[in-house]
N, C-alpha and C positions, 0 to 999 in steps of 0.2 A: 381783524388779525391782526394777532399781538407781536409775531413774531415776523419780519417778512422774507429773511434772512434765516438760512440752515446754521445752527450754532458747530462751530469744526469740534469734533470730538479726539481725543489725545491720537495724535500719529496718525493722521486722517491728512493732515498735513504735505507728506511725502508724496511723491509721483508710486501710489498703488493702488491694487483695487480688487476686491472679491473674488470671487468663484464667477458670481455671475458678472459681477465687469467686466472680467477676462472671456468668458464666453463671450460674449454682445459685441466685444472688439476683436475677436476672432471669426466671428458668425457661425459659433457653434452653440448645442445645447449642456446644460450644466452636465447633465450626463457623459456626455460626450468627454469633454474634459476629467474629468472621477474616474471614466475606463481607461484612458491616455497615461492617468497616473497610475495606476493597476498594473499597463500592461507596463511599463518603466521611461514612456517617450515625453512626459512630464515631469517634472519633481514636483511634490506637493512640502510647497513649505512651511514652517516650524507656524503653531498653532502660541501665540503667547499668550497664555495667565491673563481669563476674562476679555480677551478681542475675537477677533476671528482673520483668515490666514490672508493673508495679502499680495498678492502678485505684482510681478512686474514689468516693465517694459519688454526684458527679456524673455521674459514666458506668453507673453504675444504673439512677438517674433519667433519663439520656438513651434508654439500652436500654428501659427500660419505655416511654416516650412510643414508641417507635419502633412495638413492639409493640403498643400500643393505637393509633395511628393504624392500623397494618393493619390489624389487628381492626375499625376502621371502617371498611374499604374503601379506604384511600388506596392506590396500588402507592410502588414507594420513592423513585420519582422527585418523588413531590408530598412525598412526605415529608420527602426531604433539604429540595425548598425551603421545606417551612413552617420547616424547623429552620433555614436560613439565613434566614428571615423575621423570626423569633424574636428574631433580634442586631436585626436592624432594625427593627422593630416595628411591618411594612405589615401592620397589622388589614385595611385594604381588601381586598387580597391574601391573605389567611389565612382570609375571609371569604367569596374570589371561590370558591377551592379548597373548600370548605365548601360550602358551592352547588351544586358541580356535586358532591360525592358526593352528596349528600340528590337531587339530578335522579337520579341515575346510581340507587340504590334505592328512589328513588318509581316508573322505570322498569322495574326489579327485580319489583316486588312487584305492578306492572300485570300483568306478563308470569305471572308465578306464578298471580297470579289467573284469568289465561284458564287457562294449562293445568290449575289444579283446577274449572273452572268444565266444563273440555270432556271431565276425567278424570269428574267426577262427572255427567255427564251420559252418557259411556259405561256408567257401574255403575245407573246406573237402567236403561239399555235391556236390558242384561244380565238382569236382574232380571225382565223385562216377558216376554222370550223365552224360551220354554220350547223350542224345538228348532233347529238352523241353528247357522254357526257362532257363536262369542261374538262381541259387538258390540266387546271390547275389540279380544279378538286379532287379529281383524279389522283394526281402526285401527292398531294396531302394526304389523300385516304392510305395510301400504302404503309404498310409497317415500315418501321427504319430499318435500313440497313446499319450495323452498330460495325 
């Protein structure tokens, strides 16, 4: 082993990383980073001649913001708007978007409660009946009502 330490290449001493390092730091894949760039959620840094693009800590924070907002249920279009709002400090619109997400989550919770109650009722019916077709299987065999 001739060299125990990796030689520093020009411009690697500054705090920056490649797209692979950015992806690892944010817990996503490289293709996800590229997709977010195409959608305008993450800027694509300039590529100096003969070098690779370098990403800064701000890019990691922005990528984590996108992932956190997605986890909260925001669409990519809404996340783009939130990022744009950050630059303008339009709290009223940000609050409106958040309230919209809360309303959508509340609706989903109600839908899940109804599904839970229906399934619990079917399970109780199944426990009561000893003969004939299973109420659970019979309920799932019916055509869906739209």
